[in-house]
VORO-77997 format. One line per field, with one value per residue (C-alpha): residue number from 1; residue in three letters; y, x, z. Coordinates in steps of 0.2 Angstrom, whole numbers. Each point is the difference from the previous one (the first is absolute). Last residue first. Example, Ala and Ser with C-alpha at 12.3 -4.5 7.8 and 13.67 -1.06 7.14 Angstrom:
% VORO-77997
resi 2  1
resn SER  ALA
yy -5  -17
xx 68  -6
zz 36  3
//
This chain:
% VORO-77997
resi 446  445  444  443  442  441  440  439  438  437  436  435  434  433  432  431  430  429  428  427  426  425  424  423  422  421  420  419  418  417  416  415  414  413  412  411  410  409  408  407  406  405  404  403  402  401  400  399  398  397  396  395  394  393  392  391  390  389  388  387  386  385  384  383  382  381  380  379  378  377  376  375  374  373  372  371  370  369  368  367  366  365  364  363  362  361  360  359  358  357  356  355  354  353  352  351  350  349  348  347  346  345  344  343  342  341  340  339  338  337  336  335  334  333  332  331  330  329  328  327  326  325  324  323  322  321  320  319  318  317  316  315  314  313  312  311  310  309  308  307  306  305  304  303  302  301  300  299  298  297  296  295  294  293  292  291  290  289  288  287  286  285  284  283  282  281  280  279  278  277  276  275  274  273  272  271  270  269  268  267  266  265  264  263  262  261  260  259  258  257  256  255  254  253  252  251  250  249  248  247  246  245  244  243  242  241  240  239  238  237  236  235  234  233  232  231  230  229  228  227  226  225  224  223  222  221  220  219  218  217  216  215  214  213  212  211  210  209  208  207  206  205  204  203  202  201  200  199  198  197  196  195  194  193  192  191  190  189  188  187  186  185  184  183  182  181  180  179  178  177  176  175  174  173  172  171  170  169  168  167  166  165  164  163  162  161  160  159  158  157  156  155  154  153  152  151  150  149  148  147  146  145  144  143  142  141  140  139  138  137  136  135  134  133  132  131  130  129  128  127  126  125  124  123  122  121  120  119  118  117  116  115  114  113  112  111  110  109  108  107  106  105  104  103  102  101  100  99  98  97  96  95  94  93  92  91  90  89  88  87  86  85  84  83  82  81  80  79  78  77  76  75  74  73  72  71  70  69  68  67  66  65  64  63  62  61  60  59  58  57  56  55  54  53  52  51  50  49  48  47  46  45  44  43  42  41  40  39  38  37  36  35  34  33  32  31  30  29  28  27  26  25  24  23  22  21  20  19  18  17  16  15  14  13  12  11  10  9  8  7  6  5  4  3  2  1
resn SER  THR  GLY  GLU  PRO  ALA  PRO  PRO  PRO  ALA  THR  ARG  THR  ALA  ALA  PRO  LEU  PRO  LEU  GLU  ALA  ARG  VAL  THR  THR  PRO  GLY  GLY  PRO  PRO  SER  THR  VAL  ARG  PHE  ALA  GLY  ASP  VAL  ALA  HIS  ALA  ARG  ASP  ALA  LEU  GLY  ARG  LEU  GLY  SER  GLY  ARG  GLU  ALA  HIS  ALA  GLY  GLY  ILE  GLY  ASP  ASP  SER  VAL  GLU  VAL  VAL  LEU  SER  SER  GLY  THR  ASP  ALA  VAL  VAL  VAL  ARG  ALA  ARG  HIS  ALA  GLY  SER  HIS  ARG  ALA  VAL  ASN  THR  LEU  THR  GLU  SER  ILE  VAL  PHE  TYR  ALA  ILE  GLY  GLU  ILE  SER  PRO  PRO  ALA  ARG  ARG  GLU  ILE  ARG  VAL  ASP  ILE  ASP  VAL  PRO  VAL  PRO  ALA  ARG  SER  ALA  LEU  GLY  ALA  VAL  ALA  ALA  ARG  LEU  GLY  ARG  ASP  THR  LEU  VAL  PRO  PRO  HIS  LEU  GLY  ARG  THR  LEU  ASP  ARG  LEU  GLU  VAL  LEU  ALA  SER  LYS  ALA  GLU  ARG  HIS  ALA  GLU  GLU  VAL  LEU  ALA  LYS  ALA  ALA  ASP  PRO  ASP  SER  GLU  MET  LYS  GLU  LYS  ALA  LEU  GLY  LEU  GLY  MET  ALA  LEU  ALA  VAL  LEU  ARG  GLN  GLN  ALA  GLY  ASP  HIS  LEU  ASP  ARG  GLU  ILE  ARG  ARG  ARG  GLU  ALA  GLU  ALA  ALA  ASP  VAL  VAL  ASP  ALA  ARG  SER  ALA  GLU  LEU  THR  ASP  VAL  ARG  GLN  ARG  LEU  VAL  ASP  ALA  GLU  GLY  GLY  GLY  LEU  LEU  GLY  GLU  ALA  MET  GLY  LEU  SER  LEU  ARG  SER  LEU  GLY  ARG  THR  VAL  TRP  PRO  ALA  THR  PHE  LEU  VAL  VAL  LEU  GLY  LEU  LEU  GLY  ALA  ALA  LEU  ALA  GLU  THR  GLY  PRO  ALA  VAL  ASP  TRP  TRP  ALA  LEU  ALA  ALA  ARG  GLU  SER  PRO  ALA  ARG  SER  ILE  TYR  LEU  PRO  LEU  LEU  THR  LEU  ALA  LEU  GLY  LEU  ALA  TRP  THR  ALA  VAL  THR  ILE  ALA  PHE  PHE  ILE  VAL  ALA  LYS  PRO  LEU  HIS  VAL  LEU  HIS  TYR  GLY  LEU  GLU  LYS  TRP  THR  ALA  SER  SER  ARG  LEU  TRP  GLY  PHE  VAL  ARG  ARG  HIS  TRP  PRO  GLY  ASP  ARG  ARG  ARG  HIS  PRO  SER  THR  ILE  GLU  VAL  GLY  THR  LEU  ALA  ALA  LEU  ARG  PHE  ARG  GLU  VAL  HIS  GLY  VAL  LEU  ARG  SER  GLY  ALA  LEU  LEU  VAL  ALA  LEU  SER  VAL  ALA  SER  VAL  PRO  LEU  ILE  PRO  LEU  THR  SER  VAL  THR  VAL  VAL  VAL  LEU  GLY  ILE  LEU  PRO  THR  ALA  THR  VAL  VAL  ALA  SER  PHE  LEU  ASP  VAL  VAL  VAL  HIS  VAL  LEU  ALA  VAL  LEU  THR  ARG  PRO  ALA  VAL  PRO  ALA  THR  LEU  GLY  ARG  LEU  VAL  LEU  ARG  PRO  ALA  SER  VAL  ARG  GLU  PRO  PHE  SER  ALA  VAL  SER  THR  MET
yy 179  16  17  14  6  4  18  7  -1  10  14  -3  6  16  2  -17  -15  -9  -18  -4  -19  -8  -18  -3  -17  -2  -11  -15  3  18  5  18  0  17  6  18  7  7  -8  -15  -1  -5  -13  -7  -1  -9  -13  -2  -4  -13  -7  -5  2  17  9  -8  -8  -7  4  -13  9  15  9  16  8  18  10  18  10  14  19  5  -13  -11  -15  -18  -11  -19  -10  -19  -12  -18  -1  -17  10  -11  -3  12  15  -4  2  16  7  -5  9  15  3  -4  13  14  -5  2  16  8  -6  6  18  3  5  12  1  -14  -6  -19  -10  -18  -13  -18  -16  -15  -10  16  2  14  9  -1  8  14  4  1  11  12  -1  6  -3  -4  -4  -8  -9  -7  -10  2  -15  -11  1  -7  -16  -2  2  -12  -13  3  -2  -16  -7  5  -9  -15  -2  2  -14  -11  3  -3  -17  -5  4  -10  -15  1  2  -16  -4  17  13  -12  8  18  -4  -6  16  11  -9  2  19  2  -9  11  15  -6  -2  17  8  -7  -7  10  16  0  -4  14  12  -4  2  17  5  -6  10  16  -2  -2  16  9  -5  6  16  3  -4  13  13  -2  1  16  8  -4  8  15  2  -2  13  12  -2  -13  6  0  10  13  1  1  14  9  -2  8  14  2  0  13  11  -1  4  15  6  -2  10  15  7  -2  7  16  0  -1  15  10  -5  4  17  2  -4  12  14  -3  -11  -4  -14  -4  -8  -13  -15  8  9  5  15  5  -5  -15  -2  4  15  -11  -11  8  8  -17  -9  1  -3  -16  -7  3  -7  -15  -3  2  -10  -15  -1  2  -13  -12  1  -2  -15  -8  1  -7  -15  -3  0  -18  -6  8  -8  -17  3  5  -15  -12  10  -1  -19  -11  -6  -5  -9  -10  -4  -5  -11  -8  -4  -9  8  14  18  13  17  13  18  2  13  16  6  18  2  10  -11  -16  -1  6  -14  -14  5  0  -17  -8  8  -6  -18  2  8  -14  -13  10  2  -18  -6  12  -6  -18  4  10  -14  -12  12  3  14  9  1  19  3  -11  5  19  -4  -9  15  11  -12  0  19  1  -7  7  16  3  -1  12  13  -3  3  19  2  -8  8  17  -5  -6  16  11  -8  2  19  8  8  3  10  17  -5  -9  16  11  -12  1  19  0  -12  -17  -7  -19  -7  -8  -19  -9  -17  -15  -13  -17
xx 317  -3  -3  6  -9  11  7  1  19  13  9  18  14  8  11  7  -5  10  -5  -5  -2  -9  -3  -10  -2  -12  6  4  18  3  -1  5  8  7  5  6  2  16  -6  11  -4  -18  5  13  -13  -12  14  3  -18  0  17  -5  9  7  -17  -7  -17  -4  -19  -14  -12  -11  5  8  6  6  5  5  3  12  2  -19  -6  -8  -8  -2  -8  -2  -8  0  -12  0  19  9  16  9  -8  -15  9  16  -10  -8  18  6  -15  1  19  -1  -14  10  16  -10  -8  17  7  -15  1  -14  -17  -10  -14  5  -9  -2  -8  -2  -7  5  -9  12  4  4  -7  -12  14  12  -13  -4  19  1  -15  7  18  -4  -13  10  17  -5  -14  13  8  19  10  -11  -14  11  3  -18  -6  13  -6  -18  4  9  -15  -11  11  2  -19  -2  14  -10  -16  10  6  -17  -6  14  -4  -18  5  11  7  -4  5  13  15  -6  -5  18  7  -12  4  19  -2  -10  12  14  -11  -3  19  3  -13  6  17  9  -10  0  19  4  -11  9  17  -5  -6  16  10  -11  2  19  0  -11  11  16  -8  -6  18  7  -13  3  19  -2  -11  13  13  -11  -4  19  5  -13  6  -7  -6  8  15  -6  -18  6  12  -14  -12  12  3  -19  -2  14  -8  -17  7  10  -15  -11  13  1  -17  6  17  -8  -12  14  9  -16  0  19  -4  -15  12  13  -13  -6  8  19  7  18  5  12  -3  -16  -2  -18  -2  -12  14  -10  -10  -19  1  7  -15  -12  13  10  -15  7  18  -4  -12  13  14  -10  -5  17  9  -12  3  18  2  -11  9  17  -6  -9  16  11  -12  -4  18  4  -18  1  17  -7  -13  13  10  -14  -6  17  -3  16  -5  -18  7  12  -15  -11  15  2  -18  -1  -10  -13  2  -14  6  4  -2  -16  -11  -2  -18  -1  -16  9  -3  -7  12  15  -4  -2  17  8  -7  6  17  0  -1  13  12  -4  5  16  5  -4  11  14  -1  2  15  8  -2  8  14  7  12  -15  -8  1  -7  -15  -4  1  -12  -12  -1  -4  -14  -7  0  -8  -17  -6  11  -4  -19  1  9  -11  -15  5  4  -16  -11  6  -1  -18  -5  8  -10  -16  3  1  17  -3  -16  8  12  -14  -11  14  2  -19  1  15  -8  7  5  1  16  1  0  13  -7  11  8  7
zz 404  9  -7  -10  -15  -15  -1  -18  -5  10  -7  -4  12  5  16  -2  11  13  4  18  3  15  4  16  8  15  7  12  -1  -4  -18  -5  -17  -6  -18  -4  -17  -9  -16  2  18  -4  -12  12  14  -11  -4  18  3  -13  4  17  16  -1  -2  15  3  17  0  3  -11  2  -16  -5  -17  -1  -15  2  -16  5  0  -1  12  -13  9  -4  14  -2  14  3  8  7  1  0  -4  -12  -17  -1  9  -10  -16  7  3  -17  -9  11  -1  -19  -3  10  -10  -16  5  4  -16  -10  8  12  -7  10  13  12  15  -2  14  -3  11  -5  3  -1  -16  -9  -18  4  10  -14  -12  12  1  -19  -1  12  -7  -17  -13  -16  6  16  -9  -12  14  3  5  12  -13  -13  10  5  -18  -6  13  -5  -19  4  9  -14  -13  11  1  -19  -2  11  -10  -16  7  5  -18  -7  11  -7  -18  0  -17  -9  13  9  -8  2  18  4  -7  9  17  -4  -4  16  11  -7  4  17  3  -6  10  17  3  -14  1  19  0  -13  10  16  -8  -6  17  8  -13  3  19  -1  -12  13  14  -9  -4  18  6  -12  4  19  -3  -11  13  14  -11  -3  18  5  -13  6  18  11  17  17  -4  -13  6  19  -5  -9  15  12  -12  -2  19  2  -13  8  17  -6  -10  16  11  -11  6  18  -4  -7  14  12  -8  3  18  2  -8  13  14  -6  -1  18  12  -2  -11  3  -17  -6  11  7  16  3  11  14  12  8  -16  2  -12  -13  0  -14  -10  -2  -7  -18  5  10  -14  -14  11  4  -18  -7  14  -1  -19  1  14  -9  -16  9  10  -15  -11  14  2  -18  -6  5  -5  -17  -3  3  -13  -12  4  -4  -15  -8  -2  1  17  -5  -16  11  12  -15  -7  17  1  -17  -13  -2  6  4  -2  13  -4  10  -7  11  3  6  10  14  15  -7  -15  11  13  -13  -8  17  4  -16  3  18  -7  -13  13  12  -12  -5  19  4  -14  5  18  -6  -11  14  12  -13  -4  17  -5  -8  17  2  -17  2  18  -5  -15  12  11  -15  -4  18  0  -17  4  17  0  -18  3  14  -11  -15  11  2  -19  -6  13  -6  -19  3  10  -13  -14  10  1  17  -1  -19  2  -2  -14  -10  2  -7  -15  -3  0  -12  -13  -2  -17  2  -5  -17  -1  -11  -6  5  -10  7
//
């Protein structure tokens, strides 16, 4: 993973002074203060039970079954609390920590063994064990800094009301007058230092959370490699299934028609002189077979990559799909540039396959296709008012669409509750610069 080095912003001296003066009331200071304070209460609620489970697990080691059950509950609770903690930090500070846990396939015992071997499991547990003492220390430092700063700053105002008109500090017996003013100035220094202490402790706490609750760069790269390997395998399987389908369609459809056409023409040739009427009938039958073969070949090639998509772009291709759909289709295409051919091809295939499923399985009376360019991705959404119940894991068609989207780092989602409606949504990433769009065709309803 590469990163671009960013140079620190050059701040002028007046602006730096202004930042220092407004630091106690700055929003960043308030967020950091709330984070440090709430962190203590969160640790008491979440970390204390886990620490208790650790004590139970260790103390019951001689009774192995009890210790094993306690360890299982401890690790399950650690993972649950880890999710809660990541959500809390994101909501409170805006820092999103990616979960380091990877989805594992296979038998349950293999998944459990992989979970126990994962370093993320034990780092997460380590975070919960140090969360409470860390939160107590940071809370004490933060509260003590703010309290000391406020107390010393306000000391000249209330020292005369003290019983002995003196303030006995741990290291200083402050008398009214000059000493009280000096204490007030010291309090101002501490008060304007407190925001930076609070921010530093908050940043340190977040750094610890990112290191223990999140995946490190190696974990992120490993997860990325696993995802790409799975996507590559899915794409290879999908391509192989598509090849077999094309072979089957050619063999069972167009090839059989062409064989019948050749046989019919051969018989017509033999009867041309002996029985002209029969030969004419055979030629007419061969003509019908030729037209049927052309239709099947056209349908087959249209499902692969139609020429209109290459020549005129996705807008015209979607209009063509809508015009041939058995159910009325509303189209809404909001794109101003050409996407890369691979992205356009996947988008076209998603729309084509989904409209085919709508016609065959949904019982819908109407469908809608929306294609929108959000800047960073091309969003394709196909919805219908059918009976619902579609699922990407149940049919090879939708699973193939998901594989195609995941192969280019896209997202694919099917929302289809029983009774409908059904919405199929694909988000395909776009590069920063793409080709310009062709002249827009009129949008409408077919």
